[in-house]
Every structure is written in structure tokens, then in C-alpha cells.
C-alpha positions in Angstrom: 18.5 10.3 20.3 14.9 10.4 21.8 12.7 7.7 20.3 9.0 8.3 20.0 6.2 6.7 18.0 3.1 8.5 18.9 4.3 9.6 22.3 4.8 13.3 21.7 2.4 16.2 21.1 1.7 17.1 17.5 0.0 20.3 16.4 -3.5 19.9 15.0 -3.5 16.2 16.1 -5.2 15.8 19.5 -5.6 12.1 19.1 -1.9 11.5 18.3 -0.5 10.1 21.6 -3.9 10.5 23.3 -3.8 8.8 26.7 -0.3 7.4 25.9 1.8 9.5 28.3 3.1 11.6 25.4 5.8 14.2 25.9 4.4 17.7 26.0 5.8 20.5 23.8 7.3 22.1 27.0 8.9 18.8 28.1 10.6 18.3 24.8 11.9 21.9 24.8 13.2 21.4 28.3 14.9 18.1 27.3 16.5 19.6 24.2 17.8 22.7 26.1 19.1 20.6 29.0 21.0 18.5 26.5 22.5 21.5 24.8 23.6 23.0 28.2 25.5 19.7 28.9 27.1 19.3 25.5 24.5 16.8 24.2 22.6 17.1 20.9 19.2 15.6 21.5 18.0 14.2 18.1 14.3 13.4 17.6 13.7 9.8 16.4 10.2 9.5 15.1 8.2 7.1 12.9 6.8 8.2 9.5 5.7 4.8 8.0 5.3 1.9 10.4 5.3 1.2 14.2 2.2 3.5 14.6 -0.3 0.8 15.6 -1.6 2.7 18.6 -2.9 5.6 16.5 -5.1 3.3 14.4 -7.4 2.6 17.3 -8.8 6.1 16.7 -11.3 6.6 13.9 -9.4 9.7 12.6 -6.4 7.6 11.6 -8.0 4.4 10.3 -8.6 6.1 7.0 -4.8 6.3 6.5 -4.0 2.8 7.7 -2.6 0.7 4.9 -2.3 -2.5 7.0 -1.1 -3.5 10.4 0.9 -0.6 11.9 1.6 1.1 8.5 0.6 4.4 7.1 -1.1 4.7 3.7 1.4 5.8 1.2 0.4 8.3 -1.5 -2.5 9.7 0.5 -2.5 13.4 1.1 -3.8 12.9 4.6 -0.8 10.9 5.5 1.6 13.7 4.5 -0.6 16.3 6.2 0.0 14.3 9.4 3.7 14.0 8.8 3.9 17.7 8.0 2.3 18.4 11.4 4.9 16.1 13.1 7.7 18.2 11.6 5.9 21.5 12.5 6.0 20.4 16.1 9.6 19.1 16.1 10.8 22.3 14.5 9.7 24.2 17.5 10.7 21.7 20.2 14.2 20.6 19.2 17.4 22.5 18.8 19.0 19.8 16.6 18.4 19.9 12.9 19.0 16.2 12.5 16.0 13.9 12.6 15.5 10.2 12.4 12.4 9.4 10.4 12.2 5.7 11.2 10.6 3.7 8.4 11.8 0.3 9.6 10.0 -3.1 9.7 7.1 -2.1 7.4 6.8 -5.7 6.4 3.4 -5.6 4.8 3.8 -2.2 3.0 1.5 -1.8 0.0 -0.4 -5.0 0.7 -3.5 -3.7 2.4 -5.6 -0.6 1.6 -2.9 0.6 -0.7 -3.3 -2.5 -2.9 -7.1 -2.2 -2.7 -6.9 1.3 -4.1 -3.9 1.1 -6.6 -3.4 -2.6 -7.2 -0.1 -4.4 -6.7 3.0 -2.3 -7.3 6.7 -3.0 -6.8 7.0 -2.4 -3.1 10.5 -1.0 -3.4 9.1 1.7 -5.6 6.4 2.5 -3.0 8.9 2.7 -0.3 11.4 4.9 -2.1 8.6 7.2 -3.3 7.3 7.6 0.3 10.9 8.2 1.5 11.4 11.0 -1.0 8.1 12.7 0.1 9.0 12.5 3.8 12.5 13.8 3.0 11.1 16.8 1.3 8.8 17.6 4.3 11.8 17.2 6.6 13.9 19.6 4.5 11.1 22.1 4.3 11.2 22.3 8.1 15.0 22.6 8.2 15.9 19.0 9.1 18.5 16.6 7.7 16.9 13.1 7.8 18.3 9.7 8.5 16.5 6.4 8.2 16.7 2.8 9.5 18.0 0.8 6.5 16.4 -2.6 6.8 13.5 -2.1 4.3 16.0 -1.6 1.4 17.1 -5.2 2.1 13.8 -6.8 3.1 12.0 -5.8 -0.1 14.5 -7.6 -2.2 15.4 -10.5 0.1 12.1 -12.1 1.0 11.7 -10.1 4.2 15.3 -10.7 5.5 17.5 -7.9 6.6 20.9 -9.5 7.2 21.1 -11.1 3.8 24.8 -10.9 2.9 24.0 -11.7 -0.7 21.3 -9.1 -1.1 21.2 -7.7 -4.7 19.8 -4.2 -4.9 19.7 -3.2 -8.6 21.5 -0.1 -9.8 18.1 1.1 -11.1 16.7 1.0 -7.6 19.8 2.6 -6.0 19.6 5.5 -8.4 16.2 6.3 -6.9 17.4 6.3 -3.3 17.9 9.9 -2.1 21.5 10.4 -1.3 20.8 13.2 1.2 19.0 10.8 3.6 21.6 9.0 5.8 21.3 5.3 6.3 21.4 3.8 9.8 22.5 0.2 9.8 21.1 -1.5 12.9 22.4 -4.8 14.1 22.2 -6.2 17.6 22.6 -9.8 16.8 25.9 -10.8 15.4 29.1 -11.7 17.3 31.3 -11.9 14.1 33.0 -9.2 12.2 32.4 -10.8 8.9 28.6 -10.1 9.0 29.2 -6.4 9.8 31.8 -6.1 7.1 29.5 -7.5 4.5 26.5 -5.4 5.6 28.5 -2.2 5.7 29.8 -2.8 2.2 26.3 -3.2 0.8 25.2 -0.1 2.7 28.0 1.9 1.0 26.7 0.7 -2.4 23.3 2.1 -1.6 24.4 5.4 0.0 28.0 5.9 1.3 27.2 9.4 2.6 27.2 9.9 6.4 26.5 6.2 7.3 25.5 5.4 10.9 25.7 2.2 12.9 23.3 1.3 15.7 24.0 -1.5 18.2 21.8 -2.5 21.1 22.1 -2.8 24.8 19.5 -5.6 25.1 16.9 -4.1 27.4 13.9 -5.4 25.5 13.6 -8.9 26.7 11.5 -8.7 29.9 12.6 -7.6 33.3 16.3 -8.2 33.2 18.9 -7.1 30.5 21.0 -9.5 28.5 24.3 -7.7 29.3 26.8 -10.4 28.3 25.0 -11.0 25.0 25.0 -7.2 24.4 28.7 -6.9 25.1 29.7 -9.7 22.8 27.9 -8.2 19.8 28.8 -4.6 20.7 32.5 -5.4 20.5 32.2 -6.9 17.0 29.7 -4.3 15.7 31.4 -1.1 16.9 35.0 -2.1 16.2 34.1 -3.2 12.7 32.2 0.0 12.0 35.0 2.2 13.2 37.5 0.2 11.1 35.3 0.8 8.1 35.2 4.6 8.6 31.8 4.9 10.3 31.9 7.9 12.6 28.3 7.9 13.8 27.6 5.2 16.4 24.2 4.8 18.2 23.4 2.4 21.0 19.7 1.6 21.2 17.8 0.7 24.4 14.3 -0.5 23.3 11.4 -1.5 25.5 9.6 -4.1 23.5 6.5 -5.7 25.0 6.0 -3.6 28.1 9.3 -1.9 28.9 9.7 -4.0 32.0 13.5 -3.6 32.0 15.1 -0.4 33.4 17.3 1.5 31.0 19.7 2.0 33.9 20.2 -1.7 34.1 22.2 -1.4 30.9 24.8 1.0 32.2 27.6 -1.5 31.8 26.8 -2.2 28.1 26.4 1.5 27.3 29.8 2.2 29.0 31.4 -0.8 27.3 30.3 0.6 24.0 31.8 3.9 24.8 35.1 2.3 25.7 35.2 0.1 22.6 34.5 3.2 20.4 37.6 4.8 22.1 39.7 1.8 21.3 39.6 0.3 24.8 38.8 -3.4 24.9 40.6 -4.7 28.0 37.8 -5.6 30.4 39.9 -4.8 33.5 40.6 -1.3 32.2 36.9 -0.9 31.3 35.9 -1.8 34.8 38.4 0.6 36.3 37.2 3.4 34.1 33.6 2.6 35.0 34.4 3.1 38.6 36.6 6.2 38.1 34.0 8.0 35.9 30.7 6.8 37.4 31.7 5.8 40.9 30.0 2.5 40.4 31.2 -1.2 40.5 31.0 -2.8 37.1 30.7 -6.4 38.5 27.8 -5.3 40.7 25.9 -3.9 37.7 26.6 -7.0 35.7 24.6 -9.0 38.3 21.5 -7.4 36.9 21.4 -10.0 34.2 21.3 -12.9 36.8 17.5 -13.5 36.6 18.0 -14.8 33.1 21.0 -17.1 33.7 20.1 -20.4 35.4 21.3 -23.9 36.0 20.2 -25.2 32.6 22.0 -23.5 29.7 21.0 -23.0 26.2 23.4 -24.5 23.7 25.0 -23.1 20.5 25.7 -19.5 19.4 22.7 -18.0 21.1 23.3 -19.5 24.5 23.2 -16.0 26.0 20.0 -15.1 24.2 17.4 -16.3 26.7 14.9 -14.7 29.0 13.4 -17.3 31.4 12.7 -14.7 34.1 9.8 -13.4 32.0 8.3 -16.6 30.5 8.6 -18.5 33.8 6.9 -15.7 35.7 3.9 -15.4 33.4 3.6 -19.1 32.7 0.1 -20.0 33.8 0.2 -22.2 37.0 -2.5 -24.4 35.7 -2.1 -24.5 31.9 1.6 -24.7 32.2 2.6 -24.2 28.6 6.2 -23.3 29.7 6.4 -26.0 32.4 8.7 -28.0 30.0 11.2 -25.2 30.4 11.2 -25.1 34.2 14.0 -26.8 36.2 13.7 -27.7 39.8 17.4 -27.0 40.3 16.7 -23.4 39.6 14.7 -22.9 42.7 17.8 -22.6 44.9 19.6 -20.6 42.2 16.9 -18.0 42.0 17.1 -17.5 45.8 20.9 -17.2 45.6 20.4 -14.6 42.8 18.0 -12.7 45.1 20.5 -12.5 47.9 23.4 -11.3 45.6 21.2 -8.6 44.0 20.0 -7.4 47.4 23.6 -7.2 48.7 24.7 -5.3 45.5 21.9 -2.8 46.1 23.2 -2.1 49.6 26.6 -1.3 48.0 25.0 1.0 45.3 22.5 3.1 47.3 21.6 5.4 44.4 20.4 2.4 42.4 19.2 0.2 45.3 15.6 0.4 44.0 16.8 -1.3 40.8 18.6 -4.1 42.5 15.7 -4.6 44.9 13.3 -4.8 41.9 15.2 -7.7 40.4 16.0 -9.3 43.8 12.3 -9.4 44.6 11.7 -10.9 41.1 14.2 -13.7 41.8 12.7 -14.3 45.3 9.3 -14.7 43.7 10.6 -17.0 40.9 12.2 -19.3 43.5 8.7 -20.4 44.1 6.7 -19.4 41.0 9.1 -20.7 38.3 8.4 -24.4 39.2 5.1 -24.2 41.1 2.9 -25.3 38.3 5.2 -28.2 37.3 5.2 -29.5 40.9 1.4 -29.3 41.2 1.0 -31.2 37.9 3.5 -33.8 38.9 1.6 -34.5 42.2 -1.7 -34.4 40.5 -0.6 -37.0 37.9 0.7 -39.2 40.7 -2.7 -38.9 42.4 -0.8 -37.7 45.5 -3.3 -35.6 47.3 -1.1 -35.3 50.4 1.6 -33.6 48.3 -1.0 -31.5 46.6 -2.2 -30.2 49.9 1.3 -28.9 50.7 1.0 -26.5 47.7 -1.9 -24.5 49.2 0.3 -22.6 51.7 3.0 -22.3 49.0 0.5 -20.6 46.7 -0.2 -18.1 49.5 3.5 -17.4 49.9 3.9 -17.0 46.2 1.1 -14.4 46.2 2.8 -12.6 49.1 6.0 -12.5 47.1 4.2 -11.4 44.0 2.6 -8.5 45.9 6.1 -7.5 47.1 7.4 -7.6 43.6 4.5 -5.5 42.3 5.4 -2.8 44.8 9.0 -2.8 43.6 7.7 -2.7 40.0 5.6 0.3 40.7 8.4 2.1 42.5 10.9 1.4 39.6 8.4 2.5 37.0 7.5 5.8 38.6 11.2 6.7 39.3 12.0 6.4 35.6 8.9 7.0 33.6 5.7 8.9 33.1 2.7 7.2 34.8 1.4 5.9 31.5 2.4 2.3 30.9 2.3 1.4 34.6 -1.2 0.1 34.0 0.3 -2.5 31.6 2.5 -3.9 34.4 -0.3 -3.9 36.9 -2.8 -5.6 34.6 -0.3 -8.3 33.9 0.8 -8.9 37.5 -2.8 -8.6 38.7 -3.8 -11.2 36.1 -1.1 -13.5 37.4 -2.3 -13.0 41.0 -5.9 -13.9 40.0 -4.7 -17.1 38.3 -2.7 -18.1 41.5 -5.9 -17.5 43.5 -7.8 -19.7 41.0 -5.2 -22.4 41.3 -5.6 -22.5 45.0 -9.4 -22.5 44.7 -9.6 -25.4 42.3 -7.0 -27.4 44.2 -9.1 -27.1 47.4 -12.2 -28.1 45.4 -10.4 -31.1 44.1 -9.0 -32.1 47.5 -12.4 -31.6 49.2 -14.1 -33.8 46.5 -16.2 -31.0 45.1 -14.7 -31.7 41.6 -13.4 -35.0 40.4 -10.7 -33.7 38.2 -8.9 -30.5 37.0 -9.0 -30.4 33.3 -5.9 -28.2 32.8 -3.8 -30.7 34.8 -5.2 -33.7 32.8 -3.3 -32.4 29.8 0.1 -33.8 29.0 2.6 -31.0 28.5 4.3 -31.1 25.2 7.7 -29.7 24.3 7.6 -26.1 22.9 10.5 -26.7 20.6 13.0 -29.3 19.6 15.3 -28.3 22.4 12.8 -29.5 24.9 14.0 -28.4 28.4 16.6 -25.9 27.3 15.9 -22.3 28.0 14.7 -20.1 25.2 14.0 -16.5 24.2 10.3 -15.7 24.3 9.0 -12.1 24.8 5.3 -12.0 24.0 3.2 -11.6 27.1 -0.1 -12.4 25.5 1.2 -15.8 24.2 3.1 -16.4 27.4 0.1 -16.1 29.8 -2.3 -18.3 27.8 -2.5 -20.4 24.7 -6.0 -18.8 24.1 -6.6 -15.4 22.5 -5.9 -12.5 24.9 
């Protein structure tokens, strides 16, 4: 299943995917044919309601923007655009299945739609739109499926995994039974949640139900492999026990696509094994080696940048991504300084060595291990740099502060090395578009490190009497104080100010 938002060419729509590295018509035809030649059905997965924020920067599409990233329902221009989408897909894909998206349209009907039509039951808006998109899909020869969350959110105060969700029989009667539901769940380690959710799905539409798990590639630079395996076991085994034959594993790229899809090979393979009834980890590791010629334990090391000395507690102890928020934590503002741990400096360096050695054993993927090894080598200095500087500043220890000037230089050298690996990894796996996001972020961090050195020198030389950012007391981000967390929004990571 190939996921696109506005990243594919659409007939009559030159601004759709403009400057976004969109797939060309010829590329999609090539991908579809290559899949068929290798026994793989490549299914298009598009968006026909929400997740289209990038098109709304163009004047042409602002007229059909309800609110946020959502299309304006009941507007002829919206359905003309969707018809053009299907006209393109029809010529590019061999598969006659299509995923039409429609997930996470949280504010549906509350923007321009409300201004035009007044408030209307949002479930009715959603189902009406779904029926219109379905008819367009069928007209072009496709059988549609849809992410199922909006059926729940619209009756449960925005919640998806509401095990007590009550969807009225009247509403269910309006749901088209020839649109398959895709129940997506990446979060739960217990069979009970999956059982309950599957039962509710069957009440809405029991026909051709799908389950979608996740390989957890959307949390920054490194995957959350152990977290993914735990939830994959529960999700897939429960789905199969409940008669679901269609299983999808998703590999999203939220907030920059910094994580390589190939770093999730173990979780993807683990899901395949579980689907085939194999749950013994030693057998899975052996099959991984026999089929792929790779070492399972080596590839599990790719999650190391997120697992440190300090551990989060409770059910979500594996759901953390410090390698991202500690990297982009500003060295002067230090919003995430409360989450840094001096003990992790040595551990990051140990991780760097392990990853480098694993890359030497897996030459085809050495670039991937080198990418995360260089990140850990950088974080061995960067993760705690700001906290050390603030501590010395508060102690009025100028001698200690002076020792951080060469350390900042070394941090910049390591950042430059990581940036090279980042570029190499990106261009091996992706179109060029999107690389600028990585370079803008890393370049911004580099500039802030330079500024940190500059203002420290000014302070040490007596040119300024204080450094305002370091005068601030760092407050805990949450009630867990120094425990690691999950935080994956770069713009709120790099600064507390608007970015």
C-alpha cells in the first residue's frame, strides 16, 4: 500500500503536490508494474477529506478548505478535485482496490462549512461525504476502504479507542456497506482492547474488515522496535483469531520522516511471522537470518538511541524518543534540560560504538547504522551540553564555563558529520524533496551552537554582564520531572517561541 497525501501527479491539478517531490505518472506505473511482476499488489492509499494541509497554501485550494487540513464537504469543486484524483489513479495502478483515507478530520464541519450551512450533525456530514467519494471511486472502477476512526470520534468526544462507543442503528444504516473499514491501532499491548474494538467494527460493517498495526518509524531518528513488537503481537494475533484476513503494517513518517523505513525490518518481519502463527522469538530470529540473510539482534540495535540510563515508568516505558528532543533542545533556552541525564553521556558513546560495529557486519545497510551511530556520537556531547553550561553559569564558575567553548566546537564538528550521514541516508531512500527540512533543522541547531559560544565568550570577556536565557530557572515539563518522554514536534522542541 503506497500512502500519498498530495505527493502524486493529478490530472488537471498542477498545484497538487507542486514542489513536494510528488510521484510522476510514469513512476507510479513503474511501481505498480514492478509489484505485479513480483507478486505484490500495490494499492493506492490517498486522502479525500483531511491530511491535505499542504495544498491549502495555494490560492486555488483555499476556496475548498473547510478548516485546518480538511476539504470543504458538499462543494462541487471538492468533488471535481477528487474525481481528478481517481482519473489519475485509474491510469497508474493495476490494483482496483483503493484506500480513501478520511481519518483524523477532527474539526470537520466547524469552519467554512459551518459558515455556509450552519451547524449540522457531523456524523451526517461525514457519512454523506463518504458516500459521494465512494460513488466516484466506483465510477473509476475501484473498491474503496477507509480508516475507521471518524465513526468513533464523532460520537465519543474525539476519542477513537472508546470501548463503550455507542453508534446508533440509525447512523449505521447510513454507512455504505461496500466500503471496507480499516481499524488502525498501534498503541495497545492487550488483547482485550483489540477484541472490543473489532466487535464494534463488525457492528458498523462486518464486510471485508482490515486491521492496521504500526512499526513505529514516526518518532524521530530511531524506531521504537520493542514497543512495536509488543503491540504487534497483541493486535495481529487477536485480529486473526477474530477472522480478519487483511493485515496492514504502517510505517509513517510524522514530523520530518527522520527515521528510515529500513530500520523497521525486524518489526515488519515479526508481524509476518506472527500472522503465520510463529511467536517464538528464537525461531523468528532464525527465519530472519534464513530469509533475509541479516542478523535480527543487530537490527534491533537501531532502537538504541532512544533507550538510555533513565527509564520511563508504567505501561508506556517503551514509548519514548529522547534522541530527538535532546538533539533539538536549544543549548541556551534549555526547555528539555530537565529531561537530560549526565549518566547518558557515556551510554550514548557506547551506543555509537555498537551501532558502528553492527554496520560493519551488515555492509548493505552500513549507511543506516552509521547514520544512527553518528547521532549517538553527537548526543554524547549535545544531550547534556546546555544543562552543564547552565549549571556552571548558576554557580558563577567562569573557569568551568570556559571549558565548554572547545566542547561547543567539537559538538559542531560532530553535528556536521551527522548532517552528512543524514543527507546520505535521505538520498539513498527518498526523492530529494524533504531533504531541505532536515537541513533547515540541523542548520538551525548549528547556528544556535555558534550563538551559544559567541555569547559565552562575550560573558567571559566582560562584554555582557549576564546571559538572559541562563538566568531562567528550568521548570519540569511534566509531573514525571526527569523521566524520559515522547515528544515529536520539532517546532515546539527547538523553541518555546513561535516558529
